[in-house]
Every structure is written in C-alpha cells, then in structure tokens.
MIBAKOL-97916 format. One record per residue (C-alpha): x, y, z; residue number from 1. Coordinates in Angstrom, 1 decimal, decimal comma. Example, Ala and Ser with C-alpha at 12.3 -4.5 7.8 and 13.67 -1.06 7.14 Angstrom:
BEGIN
+--------+--------+--------+-----+
|      x |      y |      z |   n |
+--------+--------+--------+-----+
|   12,3 |   -4,5 |    7,8 |   1 |
|   13,7 |   -1,1 |    7,1 |   2 |
+--------+--------+--------+-----+
% end
This chain:
BEGIN
+--------+--------+--------+-----+
|      x |      y |      z |   n |
+--------+--------+--------+-----+
|  -58,9 |  -48,4 |    2,1 |   1 |
|  -57,5 |  -45,2 |    3,5 |   2 |
|  -54,2 |  -46,1 |    5,2 |   3 |
|  -54,9 |  -47,8 |    8,5 |   4 |
|  -58,5 |  -46,5 |    8,7 |   5 |
|  -61,5 |  -48,7 |    7,7 |   6 |
|  -63,1 |  -48,0 |    4,4 |   7 |
|  -65,2 |  -44,8 |    4,5 |   8 |
|  -68,2 |  -43,7 |    2,6 |   9 |
|  -68,3 |  -40,4 |    0,6 |  10 |
|  -70,6 |  -39,0 |    3,3 |  11 |
|  -68,0 |  -39,8 |    6,0 |  12 |
|  -65,2 |  -38,2 |    4,0 |  13 |
|  -67,3 |  -35,1 |    3,4 |  14 |
|  -68,1 |  -35,0 |    7,1 |  15 |
|  -64,4 |  -35,3 |    8,0 |  16 |
|  -63,7 |  -32,4 |    5,6 |  17 |
|  -66,3 |  -30,2 |    7,2 |  18 |
|  -65,1 |  -31,0 |   10,7 |  19 |
|  -61,5 |  -30,3 |    9,8 |  20 |
|  -62,5 |  -27,0 |    8,2 |  21 |
|  -64,9 |  -25,9 |   11,0 |  22 |
|  -62,5 |  -27,1 |   13,8 |  23 |
|  -59,6 |  -25,2 |   12,4 |  24 |
|  -61,8 |  -22,1 |   11,7 |  25 |
|  -63,0 |  -22,2 |   15,3 |  26 |
|  -59,6 |  -22,7 |   16,9 |  27 |
|  -57,4 |  -20,5 |   14,7 |  28 |
|  -59,6 |  -17,6 |   13,5 |  29 |
|  -62,2 |  -17,4 |   16,2 |  30 |
|  -59,6 |  -18,2 |   18,9 |  31 |
|  -57,4 |  -15,4 |   17,6 |  32 |
|  -60,4 |  -13,0 |   17,8 |  33 |
|  -61,2 |  -14,0 |   21,4 |  34 |
|  -57,6 |  -14,0 |   22,7 |  35 |
|  -56,4 |  -10,9 |   20,8 |  36 |
|  -58,6 |   -8,0 |   22,1 |  37 |
|  -56,5 |   -5,3 |   20,4 |  38 |
|  -56,6 |   -6,8 |   16,9 |  39 |
|  -58,6 |   -3,9 |   15,5 |  40 |
|  -56,2 |   -1,2 |   16,8 |  41 |
|  -53,0 |   -2,8 |   15,5 |  42 |
|  -51,4 |   -1,9 |   12,2 |  43 |
|  -50,4 |   -5,3 |   11,0 |  44 |
|  -50,7 |   -7,5 |    8,0 |  45 |
|  -51,2 |  -10,6 |   10,2 |  46 |
|  -53,8 |  -12,7 |    8,3 |  47 |
|  -56,2 |  -13,4 |   11,2 |  48 |
|  -56,2 |   -9,8 |   12,3 |  49 |
|  -57,0 |   -8,7 |    8,7 |  50 |
|  -59,8 |  -11,2 |    8,5 |  51 |
|  -61,5 |   -9,8 |   11,6 |  52 |
|  -60,9 |   -6,2 |   10,5 |  53 |
|  -62,7 |   -7,0 |    7,2 |  54 |
|  -65,4 |   -9,1 |    8,8 |  55 |
|  -66,1 |   -6,2 |   11,2 |  56 |
|  -67,4 |   -4,3 |    8,2 |  57 |
|  -70,3 |   -6,8 |    8,2 |  58 |
|  -70,8 |   -6,8 |   11,9 |  59 |
|  -69,2 |   -3,9 |   13,9 |  60 |
|  -69,8 |   -5,8 |   17,2 |  61 |
|  -66,5 |   -7,5 |   16,5 |  62 |
|  -64,5 |   -4,3 |   16,4 |  63 |
|  -66,5 |   -3,1 |   19,5 |  64 |
|  -65,7 |   -6,3 |   21,4 |  65 |
|  -69,4 |   -6,9 |   22,2 |  66 |
|  -69,5 |   -9,1 |   25,2 |  67 |
|  -72,1 |  -11,5 |   23,7 |  68 |
|  -70,0 |  -11,9 |   20,5 |  69 |
|  -66,8 |  -12,5 |   22,5 |  70 |
|  -68,6 |  -15,0 |   24,7 |  71 |
|  -70,1 |  -17,0 |   21,8 |  72 |
|  -66,8 |  -17,0 |   19,9 |  73 |
|  -64,9 |  -18,0 |   23,0 |  74 |
|  -67,1 |  -21,0 |   23,7 |  75 |
|  -66,9 |  -21,9 |   20,0 |  76 |
|  -63,1 |  -21,6 |   19,9 |  77 |
|  -62,4 |  -23,5 |   23,1 |  78 |
|  -65,1 |  -26,2 |   23,1 |  79 |
|  -66,4 |  -26,7 |   19,6 |  80 |
|  -63,1 |  -26,3 |   17,8 |  81 |
|  -61,3 |  -29,2 |   19,5 |  82 |
|  -64,5 |  -31,2 |   19,6 |  83 |
|  -64,7 |  -30,8 |   15,8 |  84 |
|  -61,2 |  -32,3 |   15,4 |  85 |
|  -62,2 |  -35,1 |   17,8 |  86 |
|  -65,1 |  -35,8 |   15,5 |  87 |
|  -62,6 |  -36,3 |   12,6 |  88 |
|  -60,8 |  -38,9 |   14,6 |  89 |
|  -64,1 |  -40,5 |   15,7 |  90 |
|  -65,3 |  -40,8 |   12,1 |  91 |
|  -62,0 |  -42,1 |   10,8 |  92 |
|  -61,7 |  -44,8 |   13,5 |  93 |
|  -65,5 |  -45,5 |   13,5 |  94 |
|  -65,8 |  -44,8 |   17,3 |  95 |
|  -69,2 |  -45,6 |   18,7 |  96 |
|  -69,7 |  -42,0 |   19,9 |  97 |
|  -69,1 |  -40,4 |   16,5 |  98 |
|  -72,8 |  -39,6 |   15,8 |  99 |
|  -73,5 |  -38,4 |   19,3 | 100 |
|  -70,4 |  -36,1 |   19,2 | 101 |
|  -71,3 |  -34,7 |   15,8 | 102 |
|  -74,9 |  -34,1 |   16,9 | 103 |
|  -73,7 |  -32,3 |   20,0 | 104 |
|  -71,3 |  -30,1 |   18,2 | 105 |
|  -73,9 |  -29,3 |   15,5 | 106 |
|  -76,5 |  -28,4 |   18,1 | 107 |
|  -73,9 |  -26,2 |   19,8 | 108 |
|  -73,1 |  -24,5 |   16,5 | 109 |
|  -76,8 |  -23,9 |   15,9 | 110 |
|  -77,3 |  -22,5 |   19,3 | 111 |
|  -74,4 |  -20,2 |   19,0 | 112 |
|  -75,5 |  -19,0 |   15,6 | 113 |
|  -79,1 |  -18,4 |   17,0 | 114 |
|  -77,7 |  -16,4 |   19,9 | 115 |
|  -75,5 |  -14,4 |   17,4 | 116 |
|  -78,4 |  -13,6 |   15,1 | 117 |
|  -81,0 |  -13,0 |   17,8 | 118 |
|  -78,9 |  -10,6 |   19,8 | 119 |
|  -78,2 |   -8,6 |   16,7 | 120 |
|  -81,9 |   -8,5 |   15,9 | 121 |
|  -82,8 |   -7,4 |   19,4 | 122 |
|  -80,2 |   -4,7 |   19,3 | 123 |
|  -81,5 |   -3,3 |   16,0 | 124 |
|  -79,5 |   -5,3 |   13,4 | 125 |
|  -77,7 |   -2,2 |   12,3 | 126 |
|  -74,0 |   -3,2 |   12,5 | 127 |
|  -72,9 |   -3,4 |    8,9 | 128 |
|  -70,9 |   -0,7 |    7,0 | 129 |
|  -73,0 |   -1,3 |    3,9 | 130 |
|  -75,7 |   -3,7 |    2,5 | 131 |
|  -73,0 |   -5,5 |    0,5 | 132 |
|  -71,0 |   -6,2 |    3,7 | 133 |
|  -74,2 |   -7,1 |    5,5 | 134 |
|  -75,2 |   -9,8 |    3,0 | 135 |
|  -71,7 |  -11,0 |    2,0 | 136 |
|  -70,3 |  -11,3 |    5,6 | 137 |
|  -73,1 |  -11,3 |    8,0 | 138 |
|  -75,7 |  -13,4 |    6,1 | 139 |
|  -73,8 |  -15,5 |    3,5 | 140 |
|  -70,7 |  -16,2 |    5,5 | 141 |
|  -72,7 |  -17,4 |    8,5 | 142 |
|  -75,2 |  -19,4 |    6,4 | 143 |
|  -73,0 |  -22,5 |    6,4 | 144 |
|  -73,1 |  -22,6 |   10,2 | 145 |
|  -76,9 |  -22,9 |   10,0 | 146 |
|  -77,4 |  -25,1 |    6,9 | 147 |
|  -74,5 |  -27,7 |    7,4 | 148 |
|  -75,1 |  -28,3 |   11,2 | 149 |
|  -78,8 |  -28,7 |   10,5 | 150 |
|  -78,1 |  -31,4 |    7,8 | 151 |
|  -75,6 |  -33,1 |   10,1 | 152 |
|  -78,0 |  -33,0 |   13,0 | 153 |
|  -80,7 |  -34,7 |   10,9 | 154 |
|  -78,2 |  -37,3 |    9,6 | 155 |
|  -76,9 |  -38,1 |   13,1 | 156 |
|  -80,4 |  -38,2 |   14,6 | 157 |
|  -81,4 |  -40,8 |   11,9 | 158 |
|  -78,2 |  -42,9 |   12,6 | 159 |
|  -78,7 |  -42,8 |   16,3 | 160 |
|  -82,5 |  -43,6 |   16,0 | 161 |
|  -81,8 |  -46,5 |   13,6 | 162 |
|  -79,2 |  -48,0 |   16,0 | 163 |
|  -81,6 |  -47,7 |   18,9 | 164 |
|  -84,4 |  -49,3 |   16,9 | 165 |
|  -82,1 |  -52,2 |   15,9 | 166 |
|  -81,1 |  -52,6 |   19,5 | 167 |
|  -84,8 |  -52,8 |   20,6 | 168 |
|  -85,5 |  -55,2 |   17,8 | 169 |
|  -82,8 |  -57,5 |   19,0 | 170 |
|  -84,1 |  -57,3 |   22,6 | 171 |
|  -87,6 |  -58,3 |   21,5 | 172 |
|  -86,2 |  -61,3 |   19,5 | 173 |
|  -84,2 |  -62,5 |   22,4 | 174 |
|  -87,3 |  -62,6 |   24,7 | 175 |
+--------+--------+--------+-----+
% end
C-alpha cells in the first residue's frame, strides 16, 4: 500500500508519473513562456528563459511570439497543466472520473499538438535554425505529446467502454 492511498498497479503509477511530469511542464515551462513575453530579449540565466531561447532554435515562432503558438501554449498552461495534476489525485484516490479526465486531457494535448504541427506546415515549416534543431527539438521533443496521449486515450477508452458494458450487462440481468 502507498500510504493512505489504495494499492495501485504499475500502469497507474506510470500514469501518475506522466501526469506529474506533463502537468508541471505545462504550468511551469509553458506558463513561463506565455506570461513572460520578453523572455527572448532578456540577458538572464533564469532556467525557463534559457529553455525557451534554446527551444526557439527548433521553432523560431516562439521567439517571434507567434499568436497561434502563444494561444496553444496558453490553453495548455492554464487548463491542461492543472487538470494533469488533478488526474494524479484522481488516480491516487481512485475517483470515478479518473478515466474521463485523462481521456479529456489527452485529447486536448493531441488537439494542441495537431494545431501546432499543422500551422507550422501551412506556413512553410521553415522555422528551425538547423536540421539538428528541427529534429531534436521540433520533432523528437514533441513526439511524447503525440505518442503518450494516444496510448492513454486508447487505455481510457477501453476502461470507460468496459465499465459501460458491465453496467449494461447488469441492467439486462436485472430485467
């Protein structure tokens, strides 16, 4: 047993780790980007500012404060970040809404990532300082926000569907 929380499976522990990581990333890093519009101009060694200066080498739309990027990151920081931390609580305490919440956040992450990539594509996809930065930052760094939310969406879909199927089975047995 994990303290006062019910026993958790390895999958639940892994999901909690993901939601902590992604929630803090959204709130701290992406929140800093959204609410610090002058980050690129400042001469500082403040870690979040340096992260965005470096990441801008893979996608210069960040340094240019592209309105689409700022909007996607803003929604992610303000809504998905806190919701991710709520998902940690929901999993730990086995709340009935834990799968619905995770599915919702994952779909939001997939939508945001799709908008991010599609707008880049439609604008010519020429925002990286080099091919190294393009693949390391733009492609590989963002891959986890495609792969992991897809896996979580499938997992939650199956859990929700199984619960509804069981509920229907109980209803037919009672009749």
